[in-house]
N, C-alpha and C positions, 0 to 999 in steps of 0.2 A: 189156755183159752184166749182167743183173740180179743183185742180191744174193740168194742163196738163203735167207738168214736173214730177209729182209723178206717178210712175208705181206701181200699186197694184199687189200683188202676192197672191197665195193661200197657201204659206208656213206658217204653224203655228209657233208661238213662241216656242223656245226650252224649254223642261221641265227640262233639266239639264243645269245649268249655264256654260258659256264658260270657265270661270276662277274659280279656287278654292279660296274661300274667305280666307282660312287659309294661303295659300302660295303666292297668287297673280299670280300663274302660271296657264297655261291651265289645265283644269280639266282632270282627267284620262280618262273619257268616251269620251270626244271630241278628246283627243290625239289619242286614239285607232281608232276612226272613221276616222280621217285624215290619220293616218298611214296605215289603211287598204285600203283607196282610193289610196294612193301612191303606195302600193304594187300591187293592182289590175290594175293600169294603167302602170305597168311595171317598177316601181321604177326608171323612167327616162330613161329606156333602150329600149322602143318601142314607137309606135305611137297610142296606144289604148287611146281613149278619153272618157270623161264622157258620151258623146252621145252614143258611142259604148256600154258602159256598160248598157244603158237603154234597149238594145236589148237582152243582155245576157253576162255572164262572158266570158272573153277571153280564148281561148283554147291555151295553151302553151305546147310545147314539153318539157318534163322533162327528162334529162339524169340521170337515176337512179344511174349510177355508180359514179356520182359526189355528190350525196346527203350526206351531213355531218351527220353521226349518232348522233352527239351531236352539236347543234348550237354553233357558235362562242360566247365565253364568258360564255357559260352555264356550261362548264366542271369545270371551276374554282369555280363557285358558288356551284356546286354539291359536290365538294370535301369536303367542310366544312359544308355542310348542314345536317340537321337531317332528310331530306326527301329522303334518298337514295333509298328506295324501290319504291317510285313514279317515281324517275328519271330513275331507272333501267328498269321499265316497259315501260316508254316512249321510251327508247333506243331500246328495243326489237321491239316495234311497228315500229319505224323508219327503223330498219334494215330489217324488214319483208316486207317493201315496195319494196325492190329490186326484189321480186318474183312476183310482180303485174304488168301486162302489160296494164291494163285499165287506161288511162291517167286521166279520170274523177274521178275514184276511188282514184287514187293517190293524185290528187288535193284536194279532199274532206278530205282524211285522214291527209294530210300534214297540212291543215288549222286547223283541230281539234287539232292535236298535238301541233301546234304552240300556240293555245290558252292555252293549258295545261301548256306549257313551260313558257309562259308569266305570267300565274297565279303563278307559282312557283317562278319566278324571282321577282315579286313584293311582295311576302310574306316574311317578315323578319324572320330570324332564331330565334328560341326561346332563350330568355335570360337565361344564365347559372347562377345559384345561388351557391355560395360557401357555404359549410357546416359551421355552426357556430363553433367557438372554445370557450371552457369554462373550468373552473376548480373551485372546491370548496375544501378548505383545512383548517384544524384546528389542534391545539395541545392540548393535554390533560394533559400536565405537567406544573409545575411552572418553569418559566425561570428566572434565576438570573444572575447578572453580577459577574464576578470574579475579576474585577479591575475597580476602579472608573475612570471616564473621559476617557474611552476607548471604541472604536466602537466594538460592538458584534452583530453577526447575529442572527436573530430570526429564529427558526426552526419549522418544522411541522412534526407531526407523523401520521397524518391521512389524506387520500384522500377520500372526500365524493363523488364528481362527477368529471369526467375528460374526455375531448375530445380535444386532440391537445394541452392541457395545462397540464403540469405534473411536479412532483417534481424530482429534480436531486440529485446529490451527491456533497456536503452535502445537506441535506434536507431543507436548507435555500434557495436553488436556485429553482426558479419557471421558467421552460422553456416553450417556445411556438414553435410549429412546422410549423407555417405559418406566412407569412408577414401580417401585419394589424395593426389597431389602437385598443389597448386593454385598458380596464378600470380595474385598480387594486383597489379594495375596501376592506379595512380591519377594523376590530374592535378588541379592546383588553381590558383586565381587569387588572388594576394596583392595587397594595396594598403596604402599608408601615408597617413594622414590629416593628417599634420603634418610639418614640416621636421625636419632632423637625421637621424641614423643609428639604425637599430634592427635587432635580430636575431630571426630566426624559426627554430625547430627543429621537425622532424617525424620520427616514428618509428612502428614497429609494436609492438603488444602481442598476445600469444597467451595466451588464457585468463586475462587479467588480469595477466600478467607481461611486463615489457619484453623485447623480443627483442634480444639483444646484436648490436652492429654493424649495426643497421638504420636508424640516424638520418641525417638530412641537415640541413645548416645553410645558411641564406640570409641575407645582409646586405642591407637595404633602405635606400636613402638618398634623402631629399627628399620633399616633399609630392606626393601623387598619383603615386607611383612604382610603377605597376602592374608586377607580375612574374608570369609564368606558369611553372610548374615541374611536374615529375612524379617519381614514385617507384614502383619495383616490387620484388617479393620473392617467392621460391618458399617455400611451406610444405608440409611433410609432415604432413597432418592426419588425425585420427581422426574418426569420426562424432560430431557434436555439439560439436566444437571451435569456438571463435569467435575472430575476429581483430578488433582495433581499430586505428585510426589516432589517434595522440596528437600534440599540438603544445604548444609553449611559446614565449613571447615575452619580451623584456626591456623592452618598451614597449607600452602599451595602444593605441597608435596604429596598430599592425600588425593587419590584418584578413584573414580569408579571405573574399573579397568576391564577391557575386553581382551581376550587372548585368542590367537589364531589356533586352528586345529594342529595337533602334533600327535601323530600316530602313536598309540592307538586311540587317543582321546580326541573327540570332536571339539569344535570351536566353543569358547566360553563367552557368552554375551556379558556385557557389563551389568545389565539388569534384565530380569524377566518379571512380567506382571500378568497374572490371570485374574479374571473377573467373572463372577457368575451370580445369578439370582435364584437358583433352584432351591435355596433353603426355605423359600416361602411356600413350596409345594404347589397344589393346584390353585388357580385364581378364579 
């Protein structure tokens, strides 16, 4: 026997959930449904009921002289949007309503334009991606120290690739034109021209100041003791900052050496440096 307190209806269950499972808030579809009902019933300013709406939509007198060509809050969005052409077209249509005397036509067009505007408002502007900055540099000469135990800058005489990262004056300075996190990755070829043991140190400088904890130490023993090594470092740079590689030796027999091509091997630069900022992703 059915429960007399339960009132059955013919309303089918909704196909769209009332709440959005991702946010826990009311779903976009249901929000627009209730919002439209609120507008159709006068937004609290008249006595039109849901029962009245079953007969037909309310007829409202619209003062076309007070129609805002751009709805409130929409102009601010439009100013920074990439959808200017769509917005401009909607504005033209809204302004054209002033020449229409048929209230039903006006209501229909206003409702359609409102839908278009709402669609633009909920569409986020496209994300802007900053162009990557990079540079690749090397030197084809052998670089030697002039004084032991003295800091000396490593120079570059060739730019292989460059976009926003470039050599300055002197050519030991590597500049960037944009703020970002940059990876400086270098490899270099060492040689010793006499017997015995010698020490080689290499580190970074930023805007003329030694970078703490950026140094490396290599001990070379014996004549013609070629050694290949590398070093890399992340820098958080501002536009127009520059970075240098410095070195020091305790014996003048230690060189950063370049070798000419000898088939089948191509030439060996004394140092190669690559710089890029794509580790920051989109900007």
